[in-house]
N, C-alpha and C positions, 0 to 999 in steps of 0.2 A: 505494501499500500503505500508505495511512496513513488515520487514522480521527480523528476531532474529538472532544475529551470531552464536548461535549453530546450527541454519539450512543452512547456508551458504553451507555446503560443501554437503548438500543434494539438495539444490537448484542447485548448480553449476553442480553436478551429472545428474541431470534433464534436463538441458540444452546442455549437451553434446551430440555428436552423437551416437547413439547406434547399433545393429544389423540389426534392421528393416532398417536403411539408407542403409547399406552394402546391404542386399537382394534385396533392391529397385534396386539397383545400377548394380545389374548381369541379370535384367531383359532387353531384349530388347537392348543388349549393342551397337549392329551397327544401329539402329536407333538413338540411342541418340548419338554415336560419329558423326555421320553425323549432327545431329543437330548443334552440338558443333562447328564441324568446320564451319558449315555456320555462326554461331553466330560471330564466331570469325573473320571471311571475314568482316561480316558487322561493326563489332565492332572497327577494326584496325583504320578506318579513323576518326570513332568518338571519338575515345580515342586520336588520335592524336590533332584532333580539339580543343576538350575541355582542352588538357593540355596547347596548344597554348593560347585560350581564355581566362585561370584562369591567364595567367601571368607567370608561371612557364617552360613552355616548351612543348615541345610534349615528350620528355622522362619521364617528369613527370606523363602525360596522361596515357603511356604505362605502367609505374612502378604500376599505381593504377588497370589498368584493368587487370594485372597479378596478382600483390599479394594481392589486395581487391578481385578479382574476385574468385579467388582459396580459400581463408579463408573462406570468405560468402558461397561459394558453400558447403563446408565441414561443417560447423558450423551453418548454416542458418537455419530458419524454413520451407523454401520452396522447393520441388523438383524442381522447374521450375524456379525460379529465377535468373537473371545474374546480377552483380554486376558490377561497375566501375563507371569512371565520367560519370557527367549530365551535362546539358544543365541547368538544374534550379540553380544545386549547384553553376555552374559556375558565375551565377548572383551574387550569396551572396558573391563569393571568390575574385570579381574583386577589391571591396571597401576595402578589408580586406590587399589585396597586395600594393593597393594604398596607406593605413594609416601605415602597419605594415611590408611591405616587403616579401619577400618568405618566411623568415623564421616561417615570423609570421602566415603565411598559414599553413606551418608543424605544428606548434605548436597548432594550432585551432583546425586541424584533428585530433592529438594525444588527446585534451582534450574532444573534441565530442566523441571519440571513449570510453573513460573511462566514460562520461554519458551514454551512449548508453548501456553500459554493466551493470552499477547502474539501468538504468530503465529496464532492463530486469530481474535483480535480484529482483525489487521491483513489477515484473509481472504489469507493465504498459502497455504490449502490447494488453492485454485485452480490453481496452478502444477504440480500433479501431472499435471494433464491435457496436459502438454507431453512427459512422458514418454512414447517412442515404444511402441507394441504390440510390436516384438521386443523389446524391452528388459524389458517385464513379463513376456511367454513366457518369454524366456531366465533370468529371474529365476526363473520358477516351476518351471520344470525343473530349474536349479540346486539349489532347496532342496528338491525332491522327493528329489532324488539325496542331498542332504546327510541329510534326515529318515531316508531308507532306510539310508546307511551308520551312522549315530547308534546303529542298532538293531543293528549286526551283534553287538558284544560280549554283550547280553543274550540275543540271538536264539542264541547259540554256547555260553550259559552260561559265559561265561569274565568274569574282574574286568574292569573297563575300564581298559585300558593307561593308562599317562601320556601326556600330548601335548595339544595345543591345535588341531592340525590333522585333520581327520576322515579323510581319507586314509592318514596315519600310524598315527591309532589304530586304524583299520580293518585295514590289513595286520599291526600288531602283535598283535591280536585271532586274527587268521587263523593267525598262528604259534603263539600260545596254545594255539589249538584242535588244532591239528595235534599238538602234544605230549601235550595231554591232552584228548581228545574227548569231547564230552557231547552224546550224538546226543538224550537225552530234552528237553533245551531246545530242539533243532532242531526235533524233531518238534511240541513244542507251537508254538512260534512259526510254524511251517509251516502245521500243522492251523488255527488262528486265523485266520492269513491268508485260508489257502484258503476257507474257514467265509464269512468276508467277503466275497471277491471272487466266490465263485460264489453266495453267497445276495442278494447285491446284484443280479444278475444275474436270479434266479429270483423274489423277493419284495423289490422294493427299500424296502417300508412296513415290513419286520419290522428291529427291532436287532439284526442278527446280531453286531455285536460285543459286545454286553452277552451274550447266551447264548452265545458261545464263551467270553468270559471266565470267564462263572460255570462254563461247563463244566469248562474247564481247572483253575480251582480247585478243583473237587471232584474231578477225577480225580486230583490231585496229592496232597490230602489225604488222601481214600481208599486210593490204593495206596501212599503214604507213601514219596513220590519226593523223595528229599532232592536229586537232582541238578536239580529244579525249583526252583530258587533262590527264594523269596519275596522280595516288598517288604522285610520287615524292620520293626524298631519306628518305631512314627510319634510325633512330637511332639502333645502334647495341649493344646488352648489358644494362644490370642493374647496377646501381650504388651500393656498398658496403653498407650495412645497418648502419645507425650512427644516433648519439643523437646529434651531435655537434649544430644542430639548436636550440636546446633547451636553452632558457633563462629562468631561475627561476623567476627572477625580473620582468618579463613582463607578466606573468600569471595573475595578477590582472588586467590589462588593456587588456586583451586576453578574459576575462570570457564570458562577453556579447557574443562577436562573436561566441565564442564557444557553447553559448548555442543556438544560433540561427541555425549554424550548424548541432548541434545535431537534434535540433526539427525537421529540415527540412529532414534531413537523416532519422528519423524515420517515419516520415509522406509519404516521398517519397516511402519509402522501404514498407511500410506495405500497401499502396495503391496500388503499383503496385503488390505485391503479392497477394492482394484481385483479382485484373483485373486478374492476369495469374490463380488464382482458377476459375475466371467465365467464362475463355475461354476453360476450360476443364470441363471433368465429373470424378468425383473420386479423385479430388485433393483438398487436404486442408491443408492451411500452420499454422504454429504453431507462432504467432506474436511473444511470449516471446523469442522465438529460436531465431526467424528473427532480432530481437532487439540486442541479443546476437553475432549474427554471424556478423552484420554490426558493433558492436562495436569493437570486435576483427580486424576486416578488415581495420577499420579507426586509428585503434592503431598501427597497422604494416604497413600500406602503407607511414606514413611521414616517418619511418624508411629509407626506400629505395626512397625518394623524392616525393612520391606519393601524390596527392592532396584527399580531402575527399571523400568518393565514396557513392554511395546509390544504393539499388536496380535501375537496368533502366529499364523502360516501354519499349521501342522501342526494346532492346535487348532481354528484358526478352519476348516478344510479338513474334520476330523471330523465339525464342527458342521453342516456345509452337506452333506456326506454323509449325514448320519443324518437328515434331514428336516429342518433346524430352517428356521424362516420369519421368525422376528420376536426381538426381543431377551430374549423370556421365556427361549428356550435359555441364553443365555450369564449370565444373572442365575441361574439354576438351578444352571447350571455352579459359580458361586463359592457359592450357598448349601449345594450339596451338599459341596464341600470343606470351608466352615465347620463341616458337620455332621459331617464325617468328622473335622475336627481336634479335637472336642469329644466326639463320644460313638464312633464306629464305627471308629476307630483299629483295633483289636486284628482286626477282622473285615478289613478292607481290606489288612493287614499279610501276609494269607495268600497273596494274587494273585502266582503266579507271574510274574516279571519279563519270563521269556520270551513268557508269553501277550500282556503288554503291549507288548513288541517286535513280536508278530505284526500287533496293532492298527494299531501305526504303519507296518507294512512295507506293509499293505494301504492304506493311505492316502496312503503316498507313490505306489504306484503308480497310485491311481486318481485323484491329481493330475494327472499327465500326461495332458494330451487330443492325442492322437495327430494326430487331424483337423486340430487349429488348427495343431500343429507343421507338419503337412505341407504346408497351406496358406501358411503365414508361409514357409518353406524355397521354395517353389516362385515368391513372389511376384516376388522379385528377389533377385540376389546380396548386394546391401546387407544386405537383411532378413536373408536366411539368414546370414551374416557376423555382425550384431550379436546375433542369438540365441546361435549358439554362443559367442560371446566371452562373452558375458553368463553364458551357463550354466558354462563352463567357470570363469571367475573366480568367480562364487558358489561353485563347490566347491574349486576351490584357495585361494582369498585368503578375501575374507569378501563381505557383503552390501554395505557401502558402498562397498568397491573394485569390486566387481562392477557396481554402478549407475553408478558414477563412468565406469568405463571404457566401457559401454554407450552411456552417452548422449555421451561424447567422441565415440566413433568414430560413431555416429549423426549427429551434429553435422556433423561433418567430410565424411560421404559426402552428407549432405543439401547441405551447401555447394556438393560439387562437383557435386552434381547441378543445383543450383541456375545454379551459373556455367555449366554447358555450355549452358544455355538462351539466353546472352546472344549475340549475332550481330551481325557488321559486315557489312552485304551494300552490293555496288555497285549503285546502281539507276539505270536511263536517265534523263536529263532531260526533265521533262514539256515536248513540243512547245509546248503553247500556241497561238497563231495564227502562230506562225513558219513561215517558208516551210522548206521542204527542205535549202534551202542555208544557211538562217539557222540553221539546229538545227545542224547539221554542224559548223558553225562554231564555236558555243557547245560542241557536246560535244568539239570537239579540246580547249579551253583548260580545261574545265570538267568536274570529276567530282563526283558524287552519292553521299554514302553515309547509309544509315539505320541507326541504331544501334536493335536490339531487344533488349528483357530488361533484367535490372537491369546497373546499371553499380556495381558495389562491389567491396571488395577481394579477392575471391576471382574474380572476373571481368574486371577493368578491363585488367590488364596484357596478357591472351592477346590481345586485338585492337586496341587502342588502340597500342599500341606497332607493330604491323603498319601502323597509318596512318601513321605518321611516314614509313615507307617509301614513301610513293608517290612517284611520279616522272612526270616529262613533261607536267605541267600547270601552270596558272596560278593557279587555284582549287578549292579543296575546300569542298563545302556538307555539312555534317552537320546530318542530318533527324533531331531529338533527341524528338519527339512519343514516341516508343514506348518511350521509357527509364522501365520501370515504378520504378526507386527507383536512389538515386544516394547515395552517402556520401563523406566526406571523399577518400577513397584513389581513388574513382572520378573527383572532381571533380580531384584533383591529376595524376591522368595523363594525363586528358583535357587540362590545362593544359600539362602537358610536351609533349604530343604537338602543340598548337597552336604552341608556342614552335619547337619543333624544324622545324615545317614555315615558319613564318615566317621562320627564319634560312636556309631554302635559296629565300626569295624566293617563296613560297607563301602566297597569303593564304586564310585559313581564314574561312568565314561558317555561322552557324547559322540553323537555322528550328525553330521548334516548343517552345523550353524552356518547360516547364512551371511553375508558381509552386511547387510543392513541391521543385524542383530548385536555384532560385535559390541558397538561403540555401547549401547546400553549395559552390556553384561561388563565391558572394561570398566563402566565409570563407577560402577559396584564392588569392583576387585573380583566379580565373579569368574571373570575370563581367567583371571591368573591361577585362581583355584580350580577351574576344570582343568588347565594345561599342567598342573602339578602331576610329574611322573608320566609325562607324557598320555595323559587321560583325554583327550581331545582328538577326534578321528574325522577325516575327510565323509567317508563313507561306513555303513553299517557293517558289511565285511572285516573291514579293518577294524573296527571297534571290538566285535566277536573274537577277531584273532587276538586283539591285545588282551581281552578279558581272559581267553585261553592261557595266553602266555604267563599274567598273573597269576592264575591258579595253580598252575605249574611250578612257578617259581615259589608260590607259598608251600608248594608241597601237597595242595589240596585234592588236586588231581596227577594221575600219572601222564608222562609224556604222550602225547596224541599227536599223531603225522600229521601235518600241515595239509590242508586241501591242494590239489593241485592247481585247480584254478577257481576263480570265484564266481559267481555268477554276473551277469552284466546288465541284467534287469533295472528298471529305474527303481522299484519296488525293494529290490534287495539290497541295491546299492544304499539306498537313504533310508 
């Protein structure tokens, strides 16, 4: 993960947009424009709400959606990703606002943007491929549940209750609705969601989300339904770019929060892009370009008073589901939001919040791929466990904890599975040209074991400690040619087993040690121990001959004529 200064220019060129991106944008422009418009309508209340939730105000949310959304669309690595303020990021920003104020959040966003650009230059995006599929599926399921639950207050037509946990907020919203039911809001939300879900099956190419929102707005205005609460007044215009918030003296104290914001932005953006790839056919994002685009977006957004941005799974899902195929859609989303900020705020302010809640409820439902979940759950118990844990953690905790829990559990289960592949099997001595009587004499005092699989910390103790319990023999031959990998723990346990056997008067000889294993054995002193008195051999027949010679010299066996020729088969040699 290093890059020389002389290659920075070439690396930057590789991260910049190319002709292929422009050519892609020219395909199906009408469909992408419609998708971008739909996403903008959905993104508007989210941008306002997340801006307010972060503590910087609605203007900050709109500035982020416009500025970061446009830059991430142009420079990002996904044709489908839509970026802006997100709920997961808001949770991280609230304590920063409380401790460092609004200027601290802007500084953190700027620093996080620089870090993301550095990660892109270091090609860190490729490590996202190591996130297991059950973690991604569980993350998607959990996010779908969070998106749906976040819409409950607006869908029920009640003010959003206090709280930073979606389950708590949902429960309080239900209690408020039980005391003062608003069936008109419920009807709007369910109607919009039903139109989208049914319409998508009937005519997938028609933007039913737009039609449903327009129809709901017209009905609410014509019928004068006060219960269908509209979005309300919107701010007009964006602030002029400025670096007045930057305090060089505070950079040190803000480093840790900036690292957390950068990590969340990278994680959420790359996971969102991966989910978007999974929702389509033929799309594949570039993780390093995505980090680069998100970095530039987070560098620019604070200049306009915006909060840190990431790829937004809800808006990205709407983008995909409404037919987007190129970054023209996400660019359109940013342009429409900019137009709304400057010109069309009075019109959009009349859209019922319940109608927008219906759009996101339908989006959350359509995010859940039942077939994929069923296949993942049936694959193995481990996959099912990882999926469920990640989904539950996403719902009950937050995205960062969910992914960490998923990765830790997946890693532990993977190590357990790999460790089970390691075996210590007793194998018969190769007879060679020895007579039956001679072979029986050798087998009485010599035992051979073959080690198969990885000899590392998760597997070594399980069988090498059993090796130390060998009894009633004078020589143990370890055939090591099938050891696939070895670490320091494996080498130490091997050394310990050899020493225990030696203290009991049992000589240990080895055959087939590979060059890649020698460094680990040598680092813990095991290689010197095995080389003692020439007890390391290249092949198994040589080790058997060495064991026979040892037994003869010790007076345990009478002299046995050596075989005329050793077999050359690979199994016998190793």
